[in-house]
N, C-alpha and C positions, 0 to 999 in steps of 0.2 A: 274206583275210588269210593270211599265210604261217605255217607251223609254226615256222620259225626263220629267222634272217638269215645269209646268207653274208658272211663277213668277208674272204675271198679271192675276188675276182671277176674273171672273164676280161675283158680289155679288149675293148670293143665298137667297131664301126664304124657310122657313121650314114649313111643316105641321106636325101635330102630336106633341108628346112630348117625352122627354127623359124617359127612363125606371125608374120605381119607386120602388116598394115595395119589402118587404122581400119575400124570396122564401119558398116553402113548401118542403116536402120530395121528393127526387128524385126517379125515377123509377128504380127498380132493374133489372139487366141483368146478364146473365151467360156468356156473351161474354168476351173475354180477351181484354185488352187495345189495343193490336195490331190488333185484328179482328175489333174492332170498328173503328180504324183509317182507315183500309183498306176499310171497307164497306162505310164509309162516303166519302172517296176519290172516290171510284167507283161510288157512287150515283151522285156526282157533275160532275165527268168527263165523265160519260157515259149517265145516264138518263138526265142530264142537260148539255150535252156537248156543246150545242149552246147557252150558257148563255151570250149573247152579244147584242149590239145595233141593229143588224140585226134581232134578234129574241127576242125582248123586253119581250114578254110574257113568254118565257122560262127563261130569266134572272129573272124576277119578281117571277116566280114560284120557282126558286132556293132560292130566298130570303125568300119566305114563308116557304119552307122546312127547312131552317136554323132556322126560328122562331119556327116551330113546334118541332124541335129537342130540343131547349132550353125549350120550354113549357113542354115537356115530362119529363124534369128533375125537374119541379116544379117552374120554373122561371115565373114571370110576364113579358111578352114580349110586347114591343112597336115598332111600325114601324114609322120611321121618314122620311117623304118625303123630297127629296132634293130640290124640287121646287114646292111650293104650287100652283102656277099658272099652272103648267104642271105636274100633279101627275103621268102621264105615264112615266116620266123620272126616276122613280125608288125610292127606299127607303132603308134606313139603318135599320138593325135589332138590337134592343137593349135590354139587360137584365142586372139586377143589383143584387148583393149580398150586401145588405146595411150593412155598418160598425156598430160596437157596441159602440165604444167610440169616434171615429173621423169620423163619417159618411160623413162629409162635405169634407173630403180629399179622392180623388178618384185615384185608380190605374186602368188604362184603358188598356184592351187587345183587339186588333182589328185585323181583317183579311178581305181582300176583297173577295167577293164571285163571282164576275164577271170574265170572261175570255176574252182574245183577240179574234177577229174574226179568224176563220179557225184554232183554236186549242182547244182541249178538256180541256186544262189547269189542268192536274193532279197535277203537281208541282206548277204551277202558276194559281190559288192559292188554289186549292182544298186541298193541303197539309196543308196550313196555317189555313183554316177553320176547317178542321178535327181536328187539334191540339187544336184550340180554343174550339171546342165543347167538346173534351175529358177533357180539363182543367176545363171547366164550370161544367161538370158532377162531377168532383172530389171535387169541392168547394161548391156544391149546398147546402149541409146541414151543412156547417161549417162557419158561418159568423166570420169575423175577425175585428180588430180595425178599419181599413179603408174600405171604400166601394170599391168593385171590380166591374167594369163595363165591360161587354162583348159586342162588337159591330161587326156585320157583315156589312162591307161597300160595297156599290154598286159603279159602275162607276169609278173604279180605273184606268182601262186601257184607253189609249188615245182615241181609237175609240169609247168607250162607254161614255166618258165624254165631247164630243164635245158640245160646248155651255156653258162650265163652270159649270158642275154639278157633280163634284167629291163628292161622299158621305162623304168622310173624311173632305173635306173642309167645307161642310155644318155643320157637327157635331162640328168641332173645332171652327168654327166661332160662332155658337150659344152657345157653352160652354163658350167661352170668353165673349159673351154678357151677360150671366147669372152670370158672375164672379165666375165660378166654379173653385175649386182648384184641378186641375188634377196634382197630384204630380209625376206621372210617366205614360208615354204612351209607350206601346210595340206593334209594328207592326209585325205580324207574316207573313212573305213574302217569300214563297218558302222554304220548310223545308225538302224536301224528296230526293234530288239527291246528291249522293256521288260517288267519283271516287278515288280509291287508287293508280292510276297510277302516278308516279312521273312526274311533269310537267303539270298535269291536271288542276291546279289552276292558273288563271290569275287575274289581278287587273286593275282597271280603272286608274292606274298611274304606272310609272316605279319604279323599285326597288331603284333608287337613291333618289326618294322622300321618300320612306319608310325608307331608311337609315338615311336621314336627320331628320326624326321624331323619330328615335330611335326604329323603328319597325322591328322585325325579323319575316316576314310573310312566312308561309309554301308555297311550290309550289305543294303540293298534296291536292286534294280536298276532304278530309275526315273529315272536321270539320264543325261546325256551327258557324256563325259569329254574333257578337253583335256589331252593327255599329252605330255611331253617330258623332256629331260634337265635337270640343274641348269643347264647352259649356256644353255638356252632359257627360263629363268625370266622374263625381261622380256617375251618374246613370249607365253608362257603367260598371264602376268598381264594383258597388254593384251587378248588375245582373250577371256579369261574375263570380264573386267570389261565389255567391250562386249556380250558375249552375255547376261550377267546384266542389264545395263541395259535390254535389250529386253523383259525380263519375259515372255519366250516359252519359256524352257527352263530346266530344273533342271540347273545346270552344276556339275561337280566338276572341279577342276584338280589336276594331279599332276605336279610336277617331281621326277624320280627319278634315282638314280645310273645312269650309263650302263651299269654292270655288270648291270643288270636286263635280261636278254636279251629278255623279252617286249615291251619298249617299242620294240624295233627292227623289229618285225614288220609293216611295211608300207612303202609307197613313200617315206615321209619319211626312213627310215633311210639311203637312198642319198644324200639331200641332206646329211645329217649327214656322211657319208663325204667329200662334196665340199666341206665346210667351211661350209655354210649353216645358219642357224637354221631349224628346222622343228618342227611339232607334228602329232600325230595327233588327229583328232576322231573319237570312237568310242563305241559302246555296250559296248565291252570284250570283244566276241566270246565265246570259249568260257568266259570267266570269269563269264558270265551266261547265254548262250543254250545250250540243249541241242541245237540244230540245226546247230551249227558244223560245216562240211564234211560235212554229211549230206544224203541225199535229201529230208529233211523241211524244208530251208531254203527254204520256199515263201512266196509272197506272203501267204497267210492268217495267217502267224505274226507279221506286222508291224503296228505301231501307227502309222498314217498321221497321226493327230491330233498325236501327239508329234513325229513326223518333220517335219511342217509347222512346228511351233514351233521346232525346231532350225534349219531353213532360215531362218526369219525372224530368229533370233538370229545366225546366221552372216552374213546380209546386213548387219546392223549392224556386226559385227566387220570384215568386208571393207571396208566404206565407211570405217570409222575408220582402218584400216591404209593405205588407198590415198589418203586425204585428208591433206594437210599441215596442221599447226597453224600459227598465225601466226608462231611463233618458229622454225620449221624452214626 
């Protein structure tokens, strides 16, 4: 997760293309959902611990690994360069499950695979990537009405995106240029840290603001947040309702004024800039965890039981978003 969001962003050039075709049958595995989540977080946070701009080769290798994981499920994978003139600046990893009746309408689920310098980034954001991969596996053989697009973004962290090369900005900009209809974007940003201690949850605003907005926010960090702007309220409500219906996750939704800078701080913010509705699914990063952007952001600090529940809840939300109701 970024410290803050750039509002003036350098125009980017893309190489490669967005992901295209239908997927085949997924590889079978005897691992449990929780074991897969654990193994994927371990791979990113240990084997690719130095996936940052100081070790660009490691960062790009991490992206290749994400692509290989998606390909092993039967997806056609494309790599999208964030700067055609400087391909060494990295790439997004894209796969699609093409829709059956409304393929032009896209539900996009993304997570950044880079980490800040001097942190292994188990929560930030190996947890988000692992969740995305597990969700992609569950959907691989089951196309729905709308297209579902999976994107592993590069260069989300400030240190990795110097020069204006955030992967999500590149993708959102080109999607807009292609007039793509992204009906919902979900940024999976830090999903693994929970704390049941009263007072463990903080917010980027004081409680008086929450009261004015009619929000009764918990002070215990044992929930997953669905966060967006006032303009995203319908999407926030839909995702939150679906996740709650799963009975697998404690969900808190927050539609906030766009002036709250902290809510821009991940890949969804670039989709807002491009005019799309988007939300961030998050454990709220430094407003809960003491390990944010620290060497201590390791796999041992994460709660994989709760993380598995969040993935189960997200599966319900994605199915609901990608399936048309009879009157649509």
